[in-house]
C-alpha positions in Angstrom: 0.0 0.0 0.0 1.2 3.5 -0.9 2.3 5.8 1.9 -0.1 8.6 2.8 0.6 11.9 1.1 0.3 15.4 2.5 -2.2 17.8 0.9 0.6 19.7 -0.6 2.0 16.6 -2.2 -1.4 15.6 -3.6 -1.9 19.1 -5.0 1.5 19.2 -6.6 1.0 15.7 -8.1 -2.4 16.6 -9.4 -0.9 19.7 -11.0 1.8 17.6 -12.7 -0.8 15.2 -14.0 -3.0 18.0 -15.2 -0.1 19.6 -17.1 0.4 16.4 -19.1 -3.3 15.9 -19.6 -3.8 19.4 -20.8 -1.4 18.9 -23.7 -2.8 15.4 -24.6 -6.5 16.4 -24.4 -5.8 19.4 -26.6 -3.8 17.5 -29.1 -5.9 14.3 -29.3 -9.2 15.4 -27.9 -11.0 13.7 -25.0 -11.7 10.6 -27.1 -8.1 10.2 -28.3 -6.3 10.9 -25.1 -6.0 8.0 -22.7 -5.1 7.6 -19.1 -2.5 5.1 -20.2 -0.7 7.6 -22.5 -0.9 10.3 -19.8 0.5 7.9 -17.2 3.2 6.7 -19.6 4.4 10.3 -20.2 4.6 10.8 -16.4 6.4 7.5 -16.0 3.6 5.7 -14.2 1.0 3.0 -14.8 -2.5 4.1 -15.6 -3.8 2.5 -12.4 -1.6 5.0 -10.5 -3.6 7.9 -11.8 -6.8 6.6 -10.1 -5.3 7.6 -6.8 -5.7 11.3 -7.9 -8.6 11.1 -10.4 -11.5 8.6 -10.4 -11.9 8.7 -14.2 -10.8 10.2 -17.4 -13.8 12.5 -17.3 -12.8 13.7 -13.8 -9.3 14.4 -15.1 -10.7 16.3 -18.1 -12.9 18.4 -15.9 -10.1 19.2 -13.5 -7.9 20.1 -16.5 -10.5 22.4 -18.0 -11.0 24.0 -14.6 -7.2 24.6 -14.2 -7.1 26.1 -17.7 -10.1 28.4 -17.1 -8.6 29.6 -13.8 -5.3 30.4 -15.5 -7.1 32.3 -18.1 -9.1 34.2 -15.5 -6.0 35.1 -13.6 -4.5 36.7 -16.7 -7.7 38.7 -17.3 -7.9 39.7 -13.6 -4.3 40.9 -13.7 -5.0 43.0 -16.8 -8.2 44.4 -15.2 -6.4 45.4 -12.0 -3.4 47.0 -13.8 -5.2 50.2 -14.8 -7.9 52.5 -13.5 -8.8 54.1 -16.8 -11.9 52.2 -18.0 -11.1 52.4 -21.8 -7.5 51.3 -21.2 -8.7 48.6 -18.9 -11.0 47.3 -21.7 -8.1 47.3 -24.1 -5.8 45.5 -21.6 -8.5 42.9 -20.9 -8.9 42.2 -24.6 -5.1 42.1 -25.1 -4.8 39.6 -22.2 -7.4 37.4 -23.8 -5.6 37.4 -27.2 -2.2 36.9 -25.5 -3.5 33.9 -23.6 -4.8 32.3 -26.8 -1.5 32.6 -28.5 0.8 32.0 -25.5 -1.1 28.9 -24.4 -2.7 27.4 -27.4 -3.3 24.0 -25.8 -5.1 25.6 -22.9 -7.1 27.9 -25.2 -8.2 24.9 -27.3 -9.4 23.1 -24.1 -11.5 26.1 -23.1 -13.6 26.1 -26.3 -13.1 23.0 -28.5 -14.9 20.3 -26.4 -18.3 20.1 -24.9 -18.5 19.9 -21.2 -20.6 17.2 -19.6 -24.0 18.2 -18.5 -23.3 17.1 -14.9 -20.3 19.3 -14.3 -18.2 18.9 -11.1 -18.3 22.0 -8.8 -14.7 23.0 -9.6 -15.5 23.3 -13.3 -18.8 25.2 -12.7 -16.9 27.6 -10.5 -14.0 28.0 -13.0 -16.5 28.7 -15.8 -18.4 31.3 -13.7 -15.1 33.0 -12.8 -14.0 33.2 -16.4 -17.3 34.7 -17.4 -17.0 37.3 -14.7 -13.6 38.2 -15.9 -15.0 39.3 -19.3 -18.0 41.1 -17.9 -16.7 42.9 -14.7 -15.1 45.7 -16.7 -18.2 46.1 -18.8 -20.3 46.6 -15.6 -17.8 49.3 -14.6 -18.1 51.0 -18.0 -21.9 50.9 -17.8 -21.8 52.3 -14.3 -19.6 55.2 -15.5 -21.9 55.9 -18.4 -19.4 54.9 -21.1 -21.5 52.1 -22.4 -25.2 51.3 -22.3 -26.8 47.9 -22.3 -26.7 44.5 -20.7 -23.2 43.9 -19.3 -23.5 40.1 -19.7 -24.6 40.4 -23.3 -21.9 42.9 -24.2 -19.2 40.9 -22.4 -20.3 37.7 -24.2 -20.4 39.5 -27.6 -16.9 40.9 -27.0 -15.7 37.5 -26.0 -17.3 35.9 -29.1 -15.8 38.6 -31.3 -12.3 38.0 -29.9 -12.7 34.3 -30.3 -13.6 34.7 -33.9 -10.6 37.1 -34.5 -8.3 34.5 -32.9 -9.7 31.7 -35.0 -9.2 33.8 -38.2 -5.7 34.8 -37.2 -4.8 31.2 -36.4 -6.2 30.0 -39.7 -4.2 32.6 -41.6 -1.0 31.5 -39.8 -0.6 34.8 -38.1 1.6 34.9 -35.0 0.9 37.6 -32.5 
């Protein structure tokens, strides 16, 4: 029987597994990635992964949550870097685009695969946080009278427009 691990050891090991899983899920998709291949890259057996994740679906959900939280952190940092609302908006957009090009595997995981209907709480929380990151500054702009409308709709439209721009840039081979 394996020795008990501290919470820090479990967290660090889960992060290591998620880093490998992120790349494999993005490259091969959820159907093409396997626990066996993820474990092999780490130097383990597939059975060893079950100590940290009960299933491939649980690993995919944890991986997507980690990606969304990293994305949110980037946006939140851009948001906090400036008090001018128009500049803040520009910085949030630039942080979004930079994330997509700096972390293409992570970005692909955010948008390319459908999430299960019965999402684990960590994924629900990460999705809600990422949506807040692209609407908080819109709320601020509406409150200041710089924009008018529904902040959620404007934020989603901005997010969708950026996503379309990124897809077009990627298809053209552009490198930002």
